C-alpha positions in Angstrom: -61.9 298.0 -103.1 -59.3 295.9 -102.7 -58.6 296.1 -99.5 -62.7 296.0 -99.0 -62.6 292.4 -100.6 -59.8 291.3 -99.0 -61.5 292.0 -95.4 -64.4 290.2 -96.5 -62.2 287.4 -96.9 -60.8 287.3 -93.6 -62.7 285.1 -91.2 -63.9 287.2 -88.1 -63.6 284.4 -85.8 -59.9 282.5 -86.8 -58.5 285.5 -88.9 -57.1 283.9 -91.5 -58.3 283.9 -95.2 -61.4 281.8 -96.2 -59.1 279.9 -98.5 -57.7 278.3 -95.5 -60.1 278.8 -92.5 -61.9 276.1 -91.6 -64.4 277.1 -89.3 -67.5 276.2 -91.1 -66.5 272.6 -90.8 -65.9 272.5 -87.1 -68.8 271.4 -84.8 -69.2 271.1 -81.2 -67.1 268.5 -79.0 -68.9 268.1 -75.7 -65.6 267.5 -73.4 -66.6 266.7 -69.7 -62.1 266.5 -69.4 -61.0 270.3 -69.0 -57.9 270.9 -71.6 -55.6 273.9 -71.2 -53.5 274.7 -74.2 -50.1 276.3 -73.2 -49.4 278.1 -76.7 -45.8 279.3 -77.6 -45.8 282.7 -78.7 -43.9 281.8 -81.7 -47.1 279.5 -82.9 -49.8 282.6 -82.7 -51.1 283.4 -86.0 -49.3 280.4 -88.0 -51.8 279.4 -91.0 -50.7 275.7 -90.5 -51.2 275.6 -86.5 -54.2 273.8 -85.6 -55.3 274.7 -82.3 -57.9 277.0 -83.9 -60.0 274.0 -84.7 -59.6 273.2 -80.5 -60.9 276.5 -79.9 -64.0 276.4 -82.4 -64.9 272.5 -81.1 -63.8 271.8 -77.9 -66.7 272.7 -75.1 -64.1 272.8 -72.2 -60.6 274.9 -73.4 -58.4 277.1 -72.1 -55.6 278.7 -74.4 -52.8 280.6 -72.5 -49.9 282.1 -74.7 -46.8 282.1 -73.2 -43.2 280.9 -72.4 -42.0 282.4 -69.1 -44.0 281.9 -65.6 -44.5 285.4 -65.8 -45.9 285.5 -69.4 -48.0 282.8 -68.4 -49.4 284.6 -65.3 -49.9 287.3 -67.0 -52.3 285.1 -69.4 -53.9 283.6 -67.0 -52.6 280.5 -66.0 -52.3 280.0 -61.9 -49.3 278.5 -61.7 -49.8 278.8 -57.5 -52.7 276.5 -58.3 -51.4 273.5 -60.0 -51.1 270.5 -58.5 -51.2 266.3 -59.0 -54.6 267.0 -60.5 -53.1 268.3 -63.2 -51.1 266.2 -65.7 -49.1 267.3 -68.4 -49.2 265.5 -71.8 -45.5 265.6 -72.8 -43.2 262.4 -73.4 -40.2 262.4 -70.7 -38.3 260.1 -68.9 -40.6 259.9 -66.2 -43.7 260.4 -68.3 -46.2 257.0 -68.0 -48.0 255.6 -71.0 -51.5 257.6 -71.0 -53.4 254.2 -72.1 -52.3 252.2 -69.5 -52.0 254.7 -66.2 -54.5 254.9 -64.0 -55.8 259.0 -65.0 -58.8 258.7 -62.3 -57.1 261.6 -60.3 -56.1 263.7 -63.1 -59.2 266.3 -63.5 -57.0 268.4 -65.8 -54.9 268.4 -68.5 -52.2 270.6 -70.1 -51.2 270.7 -73.4 -48.1 272.2 -75.4 -48.7 273.6 -78.6 -45.3 274.4 -80.3 -42.3 272.8 -81.8 -41.0 270.3 -80.2 -38.2 272.5 -79.1 -40.1 274.9 -77.6 -42.4 273.1 -75.9 -39.7 271.4 -73.8 -38.3 275.3 -73.5 -42.0 275.8 -71.5 -40.8 272.6 -69.2 -37.4 274.1 -68.8 -38.7 277.0 -67.9 -41.6 276.8 -66.0 -40.6 274.2 -63.0 -43.9 274.1 -61.7 -45.3 272.7 -65.1 -42.2 270.3 -65.0 -42.9 268.8 -61.5 -46.9 267.9 -63.0 -47.4 264.3 -63.6 -46.7 263.8 -67.4 -47.9 261.1 -69.7 -47.3 260.2 -73.3 -49.0 257.8 -76.1 -47.6 254.6 -76.1 -50.1 253.7 -79.3 -50.9 256.6 -81.1 -52.7 256.7 -84.2 -50.7 258.1 -87.3 -50.8 261.5 -88.0 -52.5 262.8 -91.1 -51.4 266.4 -91.1 -49.0 266.1 -93.7 -48.3 269.7 -94.4 -46.8 270.5 -91.7 -43.2 268.1 -90.8 -43.2 266.2 -87.4 -40.1 265.3 -85.4 -40.8 261.5 -85.6 -43.7 259.4 -87.4 -45.6 258.9 -84.2 -45.6 263.1 -83.2 -49.2 264.7 -83.6 -50.2 267.7 -84.4 -52.1 269.6 -81.4 -55.7 269.0 -82.2 -54.8 265.3 -83.2 -53.4 264.9 -79.8 -56.5 266.4 -77.9 -58.9 264.2 -79.9 -57.0 261.3 -78.9 -56.6 262.1 -75.3 -60.5 262.5 -75.4 -61.0 259.4 -76.9 -59.0 257.6 -74.7 -60.2 259.4 -71.5 -63.9 259.7 -72.5 -64.4 256.6 -74.9 -68.0 257.2 -75.6 -67.8 260.9 -77.1 -67.4 261.7 -80.1 -64.6 263.6 -81.3 -65.1 262.8 -84.9 -65.5 266.8 -85.4 -61.9 267.5 -84.8 -60.9 264.8 -87.1 -63.1 266.3 -89.9 -62.0 269.8 -89.2 -58.4 268.4 -89.3 -59.1 266.8 -93.2 -60.9 269.7 -94.0 -57.7 272.1 -92.8 -55.5 269.7 -95.1 -57.1 270.0 -98.1 -57.5 273.3 -98.0 -53.6 273.9 -97.0 -52.7 271.4 -99.7 -55.1 273.2 -102.1 -52.3 276.4 -101.8 -49.4 274.2 -102.7 -48.3 273.7 -106.3 -49.1 271.0 -107.9 -45.6 269.5 -108.2 -45.0 270.2 -104.5 -48.5 268.5 -103.5 -47.8 265.0 -104.7 -45.0 264.7 -102.6 -47.1 265.5 -99.5 -50.3 263.3 -100.9 -47.5 260.8 -101.3 -46.4 260.8 -97.7 -50.1 260.8 -96.6 -50.6 257.6 -98.4 -47.6 255.5 -96.7 
């Protein structure tokens, strides 16, 4: 009986427990800009990951899991077809500020889902991706994803980064469903934390 109850509590879409599932809060965002998210294998199945929100919200989204070129090819990413019409959203010494750049020639965007170190490793191992035009946010909004520590204040979760990217590229596109689902995710994650620790996270968000 216990096992059956647990199975009923697992969402068939995100494979997470109902206590932290936000699929019901996700609504469609009809993005015209195709986004491919390269997810590091270590992120798969993480309850605090935000990629699952994009998987439920975005119309045009491809997710490939891998770290090395061979893993990415097996996951369905054609490295041979990458060219200057594809750009990477990841800061670097040669990256351009997105808000001030001419991105009219970019038809597809790559986002990296993983810790800062893991994302950088994907670029290091895959020269075809590292050679693509690269962009960063010059004026990103503050992150509200307080339940997972970021390397710096200006860093965003994967879903927040995708929402701001699409807001910049498609100003008329309503990306609020992503923010709504993110807020629900934070609320559910905080509800699983003991009250004495929860207050610490909430104070961080208020700063």
